[in-house]
VEXDOVEX-189176 format. One record per residue (C-alpha): residue number from 1; residue in three letters; y, x, z. Coordinates in nm, 4 decimals. Each point is the difference from the previous one (the first is absolute). Example, Ala and Ser with C-alpha at 12.3 -4.5 7.8 and 13.67 -1.06 7.14 Angstrom:
2
<atom 1, 'ALA', <-0.4500, 1.2300, 0.7800>>
<atom 2, 'SER', <0.3440, 0.1370, -0.0660>>
//
This chain:
206
<atom 1, 'MET', <20.9188, 8.8285, 8.8680>>
<atom 2, 'HIS', <0.0033, -0.3210, 0.1994>>
<atom 3, 'GLN', <-0.2035, 0.0229, 0.3212>>
<atom 4, 'PRO', <-0.1771, -0.3154, 0.1362>>
<atom 5, 'SER', <0.1547, -0.1389, 0.3090>>
<atom 6, 'SER', <-0.1816, 0.0940, 0.3198>>
<atom 7, 'SER', <0.0730, -0.3464, 0.1336>>
<atom 8, 'LEU', <-0.2686, -0.1462, -0.2330>>
<atom 9, 'ARG', <-0.2820, 0.2119, 0.1348>>
<atom 10, 'PRO', <-0.0676, -0.2064, 0.3164>>
<atom 11, 'TRP', <-0.0382, -0.3094, -0.2154>>
<atom 12, 'ASN', <-0.2515, 0.1735, -0.2235>>
<atom 13, 'LEU', <-0.1871, 0.1212, 0.3059>>
<atom 14, 'ASP', <-0.0073, -0.3499, 0.1459>>
<atom 15, 'ALA', <-0.1368, -0.1378, -0.3261>>
<atom 16, 'GLN', <-0.2783, 0.2581, -0.0042>>
<atom 17, 'VAL', <-0.0895, -0.0754, 0.3617>>
<atom 18, 'PHE', <-0.0065, -0.3708, -0.0797>>
<atom 19, 'ARG', <-0.2362, 0.0560, -0.2933>>
<atom 20, 'VAL', <-0.2335, 0.2186, 0.2070>>
<atom 21, 'THR', <0.0063, -0.2450, 0.2888>>
<atom 22, 'GLY', <-0.0788, -0.2875, -0.2348>>
<atom 23, 'ARG', <-0.2968, 0.1827, -0.1432>>
<atom 24, 'VAL', <-0.1324, 0.0829, 0.3455>>
<atom 25, 'THR', <0.0386, -0.3641, 0.1043>>
<atom 26, 'VAL', <-0.1940, -0.1183, -0.3065>>
<atom 27, 'PHE', <-0.2710, 0.2559, 0.0708>>
<atom 28, 'ILE', <-0.0285, -0.1171, 0.3625>>
<atom 29, 'TRP', <-0.0262, -0.3633, -0.1111>>
<atom 30, 'LEU', <-0.2716, 0.0859, -0.2539>>
<atom 31, 'ALA', <-0.1942, 0.1939, 0.2630>>
<atom 32, 'ALA', <0.0283, -0.2903, 0.2418>>
<atom 33, 'LEU', <-0.1215, -0.2475, -0.2628>>
<atom 34, 'LEU', <-0.2928, 0.2299, -0.0801>>
<atom 35, 'CYS', <-0.0991, 0.0182, 0.3665>>
<atom 36, 'ILE', <0.0277, -0.3772, 0.0331>>
<atom 37, 'SER', <-0.2134, -0.0567, -0.3113>>
<atom 38, 'GLU', <-0.2666, 0.2411, 0.1296>>
<atom 39, 'ALA', <-0.0028, -0.1818, 0.3324>>
<atom 40, 'ILE', <-0.0417, -0.3324, -0.1774>>
<atom 41, 'VAL', <-0.2903, 0.1369, -0.2068>>
<atom 42, 'ALA', <-0.1586, 0.1447, 0.3155>>
<atom 43, 'ASP', <0.0165, -0.3406, 0.1640>>
<atom 44, 'GLU', <-0.1689, -0.1763, -0.2918>>
<atom 45, 'PRO', <-0.3593, -0.0944, 0.0846>>
<atom 46, 'VAL', <-0.2737, 0.1832, -0.1878>>
<atom 47, 'ASP', <-0.2508, -0.2275, -0.1695>>
<atom 48, 'TYR', <-0.3520, 0.1250, 0.0629>>
<atom 49, 'LEU', <-0.1677, -0.1625, -0.3001>>
<atom 50, 'THR', <0.2544, 0.1037, -0.2627>>
<atom 51, 'GLN', <0.1332, 0.3294, 0.1387>>
<atom 52, 'VAL', <-0.2514, 0.1612, 0.2355>>
<atom 53, 'LYS', <-0.3456, -0.1120, -0.1114>>
<atom 54, 'PRO', <0.0478, 0.1141, -0.3629>>
<atom 55, 'ILE', <0.0766, 0.3528, 0.1275>>
<atom 56, 'LEU', <-0.3121, 0.0046, 0.2150>>
<atom 57, 'GLN', <-0.2082, -0.1464, -0.2808>>
<atom 58, 'GLN', <0.1155, 0.2594, -0.2506>>
<atom 59, 'ARG', <-0.0087, 0.3066, 0.2234>>
<atom 60, 'CYS', <-0.2446, -0.0695, 0.2870>>
<atom 61, 'TYR', <-0.2772, -0.2385, -0.1025>>
<atom 62, 'ALA', <-0.1987, 0.2679, -0.1839>>
<atom 63, 'CYS', <-0.0882, 0.1627, 0.3341>>
<atom 64, 'HIS', <0.0712, -0.2849, 0.2431>>
<atom 65, 'GLY', <-0.1098, -0.3151, -0.1788>>
<atom 66, 'ALA', <-0.3133, -0.2085, -0.0319>>
<atom 67, 'LEU', <-0.1997, 0.2617, -0.1920>>
<atom 68, 'LYS', <0.0748, 0.2992, 0.2209>>
<atom 69, 'GLN', <0.1443, 0.0336, 0.3520>>
<atom 70, 'GLU', <0.0878, 0.3591, 0.0805>>
<atom 71, 'ALA', <0.0006, 0.0539, 0.3789>>
<atom 72, 'GLY', <-0.1027, -0.3631, 0.0394>>
<atom 73, 'LEU', <0.3454, -0.1222, -0.1048>>
<atom 74, 'ARG', <0.0724, -0.2929, -0.2286>>
<atom 75, 'LEU', <0.3489, -0.0864, -0.1185>>
<atom 76, 'ASP', <-0.0649, -0.2956, -0.2312>>
<atom 77, 'THR', <0.1267, -0.2419, 0.2647>>
<atom 78, 'ALA', <0.2641, 0.0367, 0.2688>>
<atom 79, 'ALA', <-0.2565, -0.1009, 0.2615>>
<atom 80, 'PHE', <-0.2263, 0.2883, -0.1038>>
<atom 81, 'ALA', <0.2951, 0.2425, 0.0116>>
<atom 82, 'ILE', <0.0923, -0.1112, 0.3522>>
<atom 83, 'LYS', <-0.3631, 0.0249, 0.1083>>
<atom 84, 'GLY', <-0.0176, 0.3542, -0.1392>>
<atom 85, 'GLY', <-0.2985, 0.2289, -0.0260>>
<atom 86, 'GLU', <-0.1511, 0.2975, 0.1774>>
<atom 87, 'SER', <0.3436, 0.1300, 0.1077>>
<atom 88, 'GLY', <0.1122, -0.3319, 0.1430>>
<atom 89, 'ALA', <0.2532, -0.2558, -0.1179>>
<atom 90, 'ALA', <0.1692, 0.1100, -0.3218>>
<atom 91, 'VAL', <0.2965, -0.2317, 0.0538>>
<atom 92, 'VAL', <0.1945, -0.0454, 0.3245>>
<atom 93, 'ALA', <0.2385, -0.2869, -0.0641>>
<atom 94, 'GLY', <0.3452, -0.0258, 0.1534>>
<atom 95, 'GLU', <0.2206, 0.2604, 0.1635>>
<atom 96, 'LEU', <-0.2789, 0.2608, 0.0040>>
<atom 97, 'ALA', <-0.0390, -0.0153, -0.3785>>
<atom 98, 'ASP', <0.0540, 0.3746, -0.0418>>
<atom 99, 'SER', <-0.3052, 0.0659, 0.2158>>
<atom 100, 'SER', <-0.2216, -0.1750, -0.2559>>
<atom 101, 'ILE', <-0.2647, 0.2286, -0.1467>>
<atom 102, 'LEU', <0.0621, -0.1524, -0.3426>>
<atom 103, 'LEU', <0.3663, 0.1008, 0.0061>>
<atom 104, 'LYS', <-0.0733, 0.3455, 0.1353>>
<atom 105, 'ARG', <-0.2502, 0.0707, -0.2763>>
<atom 106, 'ILE', <0.1997, -0.1314, -0.2967>>
<atom 107, 'ALA', <0.3183, 0.1748, 0.1243>>
<atom 108, 'ALA', <-0.1665, 0.3315, 0.0942>>
<atom 109, 'THR', <0.1647, 0.3084, -0.1486>>
<atom 110, 'HIS', <-0.3173, 0.2129, -0.0035>>
<atom 111, 'ALA', <-0.2309, -0.0650, -0.2940>>
<atom 112, 'GLU', <-0.3157, 0.0212, 0.2148>>
<atom 113, 'GLU', <0.1271, -0.2808, 0.2247>>
<atom 114, 'ARG', <0.1711, -0.2218, -0.2555>>
<atom 115, 'MET', <-0.1585, -0.3091, -0.1473>>
<atom 116, 'PRO', <-0.0845, -0.0648, -0.2708>>
<atom 117, 'PRO', <-0.1473, 0.3487, -0.0516>>
<atom 118, 'SER', <0.1611, 0.2228, -0.2593>>
<atom 119, 'GLU', <-0.3050, -0.0297, -0.2257>>
<atom 120, 'GLU', <0.0506, -0.3773, -0.0042>>
<atom 121, 'GLY', <0.3507, 0.0232, -0.1429>>
<atom 122, 'GLU', <0.3614, 0.0308, 0.1058>>
<atom 123, 'PRO', <0.1057, -0.0868, 0.3571>>
<atom 124, 'LEU', <0.1722, -0.3284, 0.0686>>
<atom 125, 'THR', <0.3715, -0.0071, -0.0749>>
<atom 126, 'ALA', <0.2581, -0.0150, 0.2785>>
<atom 127, 'GLU', <0.0765, -0.3582, -0.1007>>
<atom 128, 'GLN', <-0.3660, -0.1035, 0.0237>>
<atom 129, 'ILE', <-0.0367, 0.1651, 0.3409>>
<atom 130, 'GLU', <0.3140, -0.1735, 0.1239>>
<atom 131, 'LEU', <-0.1268, -0.3385, -0.1188>>
<atom 132, 'ILE', <-0.3245, 0.0486, 0.1950>>
<atom 133, 'ARG', <0.1910, 0.1239, 0.3062>>
<atom 134, 'HIS', <0.2353, -0.2983, -0.0090>>
<atom 135, 'TRP', <-0.2933, -0.2415, -0.0386>>
<atom 136, 'ILE', <-0.1828, 0.1506, 0.2992>>
<atom 137, 'ALA', <0.3157, 0.0103, 0.2146>>
<atom 138, 'ALA', <0.0623, -0.3684, -0.0782>>
<atom 139, 'GLY', <-0.3422, -0.0947, 0.1375>>
<atom 140, 'ALA', <-0.2380, 0.0789, -0.2894>>
<atom 141, 'LYS', <-0.0097, -0.3691, -0.0921>>
<atom 142, 'SER', <-0.2461, -0.1239, -0.2600>>
<atom 143, 'PRO', <-0.1591, -0.3301, -0.1090>>
<atom 144, 'ILE', <-0.2486, -0.1353, 0.2515>>
<atom 145, 'ASP', <-0.2462, -0.0832, -0.2773>>
<atom 146, 'GLU', <0.0225, 0.3378, -0.1746>>
<atom 147, 'GLN', <-0.3334, 0.0792, -0.1625>>
<atom 148, 'PRO', <-0.1486, 0.3509, -0.0255>>
<atom 149, 'GLU', <-0.0748, 0.1636, -0.3300>>
<atom 150, 'ALA', <-0.3213, -0.1265, -0.1590>>
<atom 151, 'ASP', <-0.2956, 0.2321, 0.0380>>
<atom 152, 'PRO', <-0.0578, 0.1492, -0.3492>>
<atom 153, 'SER', <-0.3718, 0.0350, 0.0730>>
<atom 154, 'GLN', <-0.0246, -0.3810, 0.0059>>
<atom 155, 'HIS', <0.1193, -0.0326, -0.3607>>
<atom 156, 'TRP', <-0.2565, -0.1724, -0.2216>>
<atom 157, 'ALA', <-0.0302, 0.3130, -0.2163>>
<atom 158, 'PHE', <-0.1520, 0.1869, 0.2941>>
<atom 159, 'GLN', <-0.2482, -0.2698, 0.0967>>
<atom 160, 'PRO', <-0.3692, 0.0364, -0.0877>>
<atom 161, 'ILE', <-0.1234, -0.2025, -0.2936>>
<atom 162, 'VAL', <-0.1955, -0.3050, 0.1163>>
<atom 163, 'ARG', <-0.1921, -0.2222, -0.2380>>
<atom 164, 'PRO', <0.1077, -0.3620, 0.0638>>
<atom 165, 'SER', <-0.2580, -0.2720, 0.0383>>
<atom 166, 'VAL', <-0.0459, -0.2110, -0.3120>>
<atom 167, 'PRO', <0.1203, -0.3584, 0.0584>>
<atom 168, 'ALA', <-0.2490, -0.2786, -0.0451>>
<atom 169, 'ASP', <0.0507, -0.1713, -0.3359>>
<atom 170, 'SER', <-0.0561, -0.3638, -0.0817>>
<atom 171, 'SER', <0.0408, 0.0141, -0.3783>>
<atom 172, 'ASP', <-0.2689, 0.0339, -0.2606>>
<atom 173, 'TRP', <0.2122, 0.2370, -0.2116>>
<atom 174, 'CYS', <0.0018, 0.2741, 0.2657>>
<atom 175, 'ARG', <-0.2300, 0.2791, -0.1166>>
<atom 176, 'THR', <0.1443, 0.3113, 0.1675>>
<atom 177, 'PRO', <0.1721, 0.0866, 0.3328>>
<atom 178, 'ILE', <0.3319, 0.0182, -0.1877>>
<atom 179, 'ASP', <-0.0509, -0.3599, -0.1146>>
<atom 180, 'ALA', <-0.0511, -0.0997, 0.3630>>
<atom 181, 'PHE', <0.3330, 0.1542, 0.1012>>
<atom 182, 'LEU', <0.1761, -0.1693, -0.2913>>
<atom 183, 'GLU', <-0.1563, -0.3341, 0.0869>>
<atom 184, 'GLN', <0.1107, 0.0384, 0.3618>>
<atom 185, 'GLN', <0.3642, 0.0539, -0.1029>>
<atom 186, 'GLN', <-0.0135, -0.2882, -0.2451>>
<atom 187, 'ARG', <-0.1136, -0.2363, 0.2734>>
<atom 188, 'LYS', <0.2664, 0.1396, 0.2339>>
<atom 189, 'HIS', <0.2784, -0.0762, -0.2492>>
<atom 190, 'GLY', <-0.1460, -0.3255, -0.1357>>
<atom 191, 'ILE', <-0.0711, 0.1375, -0.3467>>
<atom 192, 'THR', <-0.2723, -0.1562, -0.2111>>
<atom 193, 'PRO', <-0.1569, 0.2460, -0.2459>>
<atom 194, 'GLN', <-0.0474, -0.0893, -0.3644>>
<atom 195, 'PRO', <-0.3564, -0.0630, -0.1161>>
<atom 196, 'GLU', <-0.1843, 0.2873, -0.1609>>
<atom 197, 'ALA', <0.0961, 0.0448, -0.3659>>
<atom 198, 'PRO', <-0.2679, -0.0275, -0.2696>>
<atom 199, 'ARG', <-0.1526, 0.3289, -0.1092>>
<atom 200, 'ILE', <0.1638, -0.0102, -0.3462>>
<atom 201, 'ILE', <0.3432, -0.0137, 0.1682>>
<atom 202, 'GLN', <-0.0959, 0.2797, 0.2386>>
<atom 203, 'LEU', <-0.0940, 0.2123, -0.3031>>
<atom 204, 'ARG', <0.3409, -0.0671, -0.1550>>
<atom 205, 'ARG', <0.1712, 0.1116, 0.3205>>
<atom 206, 'LEU', <-0.1924, 0.3262, -0.0096>>
//
């Protein structure tokens, strides 16, 4: 039986080493590109209105909004968050971002410390926490004219019923308070009402 020449073995070994080395090189390049892409994403500014505020609105307003302020804390504006509540400022912008009470509570590992509470739903995801952390570390910037959440108690449905004063009418056809309101709107919009129909026509309409 013909035996393979031993002189070919070094070449085969070199080919295998080349293939392994090439794969390692590709892996290193992919890892480097991944690190670079993560660094680029980390450097991208976080938009408060489109990325941070929706998280707070969905997960925090129920207890820290206009209707209810647990521990005296409101989070419906960045200014309120920076001002804080009974425990002090909830947001410490800049390099001391990790010392912010808001970050400590949403990133807490113990259920009794974490916000939102377990009975209010799932904790924030790692991505959501990182967005808030990045926003705070970048200065916790927000629009100067940001408006707080409207107080639900001021909605018209919660206001007491008040009988309006009947406007003074200047038309002979006004017989009831409703006619006076109609006549007022007609004058406001420059509408001239039709004369009263004869009784026979009124009977037909009925």
